[in-house]
C-alpha positions as CSV (number, residue, x, y, z in Angstrom):
1,M,122.4,-33.3,-155.4
2,T,120.3,-34.6,-158.1
3,G,120.2,-31.6,-160.3
4,V,116.5,-31.3,-160.0
5,R,115.3,-27.8,-159.3
6,R,113.1,-27.9,-156.2
7,R,110.2,-25.7,-156.0
8,I,109.6,-23.7,-152.8
9,G,106.2,-22.2,-151.9
10,V,106.5,-18.8,-150.1
11,L,103.5,-17.7,-148.2
12,S,102.8,-14.4,-149.8
13,L,100.0,-12.6,-147.7
14,Q,102.1,-10.0,-145.9
15,G,105.6,-9.4,-144.9
16,S,109.0,-10.0,-146.6
17,F,107.9,-12.7,-149.1
18,S,109.4,-11.0,-152.0
19,E,112.8,-11.0,-150.5
20,H,112.5,-14.7,-149.6
21,I,111.5,-15.5,-153.0
22,Q,114.6,-13.6,-154.4
23,S,116.8,-15.4,-151.9
24,V,115.4,-18.9,-153.0
25,Q,116.1,-18.1,-156.5
26,R,119.6,-16.9,-155.9
27,A,120.2,-20.1,-153.9
28,G,119.3,-22.2,-156.9
29,A,115.6,-23.4,-156.4
30,A,112.3,-22.1,-158.0
31,A,110.0,-20.0,-156.0
32,T,106.2,-19.8,-156.1
33,E,103.9,-17.4,-154.2
34,I,101.3,-19.0,-151.9
35,R,98.1,-17.3,-151.4
36,L,95.4,-20.0,-152.1
37,P,95.0,-23.6,-150.7
38,S,95.5,-25.0,-154.2
39,E,99.0,-23.3,-154.7
40,I,100.4,-25.4,-151.9
41,N,100.0,-28.7,-154.1
42,G,103.3,-30.0,-155.4
43,V,105.7,-27.8,-153.6
44,D,108.9,-29.4,-152.2
45,G,109.2,-26.9,-149.3
46,L,107.4,-24.0,-147.6
47,I,108.6,-20.7,-146.1
48,I,106.5,-18.5,-143.8
49,P,108.2,-15.2,-143.9
50,G,108.6,-12.3,-141.3
51,G,106.1,-9.6,-141.1
52,E,103.2,-8.7,-138.7
53,S,102.1,-12.1,-137.1
54,T,98.6,-11.1,-136.0
55,T,97.9,-10.1,-139.8
56,I,99.6,-13.1,-141.3
57,L,97.5,-15.6,-139.2
58,K,94.2,-13.7,-139.7
59,L,94.8,-13.9,-143.5
60,I,95.8,-17.6,-143.2
61,D,92.3,-18.2,-141.8
62,E,90.6,-15.7,-144.2
63,Y,92.0,-17.6,-147.2
64,K,91.4,-20.9,-145.6
65,L,95.0,-21.8,-145.6
66,R,95.3,-23.1,-142.1
67,E,94.4,-26.8,-142.7
68,P,96.1,-27.1,-146.1
69,L,99.4,-25.7,-144.5
70,R,99.1,-27.9,-141.5
71,K,98.3,-31.0,-143.9
72,A,101.4,-30.2,-145.9
73,I,103.7,-29.7,-143.0
74,T,102.4,-32.8,-141.0
75,T,102.7,-35.1,-144.1
76,G,106.4,-34.1,-144.3
77,V,106.9,-30.9,-146.5
78,P,109.9,-29.2,-144.8
79,V,109.1,-25.6,-143.7
80,L,111.3,-22.6,-142.8
81,G,109.6,-19.8,-140.5
82,T,111.5,-16.6,-140.0
83,C,110.6,-13.9,-137.5
84,A,106.8,-13.7,-137.5
85,G,107.0,-17.1,-139.3
86,V,108.1,-18.7,-135.9
87,I,105.1,-17.3,-134.2
88,C,102.8,-18.8,-136.8
89,L,104.6,-22.2,-136.5
90,A,104.6,-22.4,-132.7
91,N,102.5,-24.4,-130.3
92,R,102.2,-21.6,-127.8
93,I,102.3,-17.8,-127.9
94,S,103.0,-16.5,-124.3
95,S,102.4,-12.8,-125.0
96,H,99.2,-13.1,-127.1
97,A,96.0,-14.9,-127.6
98,M,96.3,-15.6,-131.2
99,R,95.8,-19.3,-132.5
100,P,99.1,-20.4,-134.3
101,L,99.4,-23.5,-136.7
102,D,100.8,-25.7,-133.6
103,V,103.3,-27.7,-135.6
104,L,106.4,-26.6,-133.6
105,D,106.8,-27.5,-129.9
106,V,108.1,-24.1,-128.6
107,S,106.6,-21.2,-126.7
108,V,107.4,-17.8,-128.1
109,S,107.0,-14.2,-127.1
110,R,106.2,-11.5,-129.6
111,N,108.2,-8.3,-130.0
112,S,110.5,-9.4,-127.2
113,F,113.1,-6.7,-128.0
114,G,111.0,-3.8,-128.3
115,R,109.7,-1.5,-131.0
116,Q,111.0,-1.1,-134.6
117,V,113.7,1.6,-133.6
118,E,115.2,-1.1,-131.2
119,S,116.0,-3.4,-134.0
120,F,119.6,-4.7,-134.0
121,E,122.0,-7.0,-135.7
122,E,124.3,-9.6,-134.1
123,D,126.7,-12.3,-135.4
124,L,125.5,-15.7,-134.7
125,Q,127.0,-19.1,-134.6
126,I,124.5,-21.4,-136.1
127,E,124.7,-25.2,-135.6
128,D,124.9,-27.0,-139.0
129,L,126.0,-23.9,-140.9
130,S,129.7,-24.0,-141.7
131,G,131.9,-20.9,-142.3
132,P,132.0,-17.6,-140.3
133,A,129.4,-16.3,-138.0
134,F,126.0,-15.5,-139.7
135,R,124.7,-11.9,-139.4
136,G,121.3,-12.0,-137.7
137,V,119.1,-9.1,-138.5
138,F,116.2,-8.8,-135.7
139,I,113.3,-6.5,-136.5
140,R,110.7,-6.4,-133.7
141,A,111.6,-10.1,-133.3
142,P,110.1,-12.7,-131.1
143,V,112.2,-14.8,-128.8
144,I,111.9,-18.6,-128.3
145,E,111.2,-18.9,-124.5
146,S,111.0,-22.7,-124.1
147,C,111.6,-25.7,-126.3
148,G,110.0,-29.2,-126.1
149,D,112.0,-32.3,-125.7
150,G,112.3,-33.1,-129.4
151,V,113.3,-29.5,-130.3
152,R,117.0,-28.9,-131.2
153,V,118.5,-25.4,-130.3
154,L,120.5,-24.1,-133.3
155,A,121.6,-20.6,-132.3
156,R,121.6,-18.3,-129.3
157,L,122.3,-14.5,-128.7
158,A,125.4,-13.7,-126.8
159,N,123.1,-13.5,-123.7
160,G,121.9,-17.1,-124.1
161,T,118.5,-16.2,-125.7
162,V,117.4,-19.0,-128.1
163,V,116.8,-17.4,-131.5
164,A,116.9,-20.6,-133.9
165,C,115.7,-24.2,-133.6
166,Q,114.6,-27.3,-135.4
167,E,112.1,-30.0,-134.8
168,G,112.2,-32.7,-137.4
169,H,111.7,-31.0,-140.7
170,V,110.4,-27.7,-139.2
171,L,113.0,-25.0,-139.1
172,A,112.4,-21.8,-137.2
173,V,114.7,-18.6,-136.9
174,C,113.9,-15.4,-135.1
175,F,115.9,-13.3,-137.5
176,H,115.6,-12.3,-141.2
177,P,118.2,-14.4,-143.3
178,E,116.4,-12.9,-146.4
179,F,117.8,-9.3,-145.6
180,V,121.5,-10.2,-145.9
181,D,123.5,-11.1,-149.0
182,D,124.9,-14.2,-147.2
183,M,122.9,-17.2,-149.0
184,R,124.0,-20.0,-146.7
185,F,121.0,-20.1,-144.7
186,H,118.7,-20.5,-147.6
187,K,121.1,-22.9,-149.1
188,H,121.0,-24.9,-145.8
189,F,117.2,-25.0,-146.0
190,L,117.3,-26.2,-149.5
191,N,119.6,-28.9,-148.6
192,L,117.1,-30.0,-146.0
193,V,114.4,-30.1,-148.7
194,E,116.6,-32.2,-151.0
195,Q,117.4,-34.5,-148.2
196,H,113.6,-35.0,-147.6
197,A,112.9,-35.4,-151.4
198,M,115.6,-38.0,-151.8
199,G,114.5,-40.1,-148.8
200,D,117.5,-39.4,-146.7
201,P,117.4,-42.0,-143.7
202,A,117.9,-39.1,-141.3
203,W,114.4,-38.0,-141.9
204,S,112.9,-41.3,-140.6
205,G,114.9,-41.1,-137.3
206,P,113.6,-40.8,-133.9
207,Q,113.2,-37.1,-133.8
208,C,111.2,-37.1,-136.9
209,R,109.0,-39.8,-135.8
210,R,108.4,-38.1,-132.4
211,W,107.4,-35.0,-134.5
212,L,105.0,-36.9,-136.8
213,C,103.5,-38.9,-133.7
214,R,102.8,-35.5,-131.8
215,N,101.4,-33.8,-134.9
216,T,99.3,-36.6,-136.5
217,Q,98.0,-38.2,-133.1
218,G,100.2,-41.2,-133.9
219,E,98.5,-42.0,-137.3
220,I,101.7,-42.9,-139.2
221,G,103.0,-46.1,-140.5
């Protein structure tokens, strides 16, 4: 680590953005609220929080954030989407006609576990996360129904359902890491941000180049 305090922009239109801000700060980075396009400039990473996906996507368009968010992500800013954030990042939403940001090659289904009263928790073995199982909190959570060839599955429920994945510098989880005291997941994301900021060779590997080609129509050097 360089000792530089990275700045993470948290989309703060609706949902659990304040909890993410607190988690980012506890994990050792600076956090800034994102509500306007100009506030995206200069961030080292982005978080799209859980909440109500229809509302978040409507507000993204109302505040003219769609293209600035896509530009930031497609030019390499690492992004973490949690719960509704996964829906926002996805290419396809099988259970709704909403238009997502189309930066993650997955198909998702909204509210796949039922209503709020059917929320649950489950211990998860998450690839790349060392230590004991991570407690996943699922609140009206989506599921990742299918993944493109360049998407790496990071975690599944005991029944095999995919609940976390990564494609290039896009990280998506169907649970709420901001609702537990365990800081490992936010620290893991900050490590990805640091690797990207420092030009780690892993970020120029085949998986990342496939992602960039798919999301910038091949217009990369």
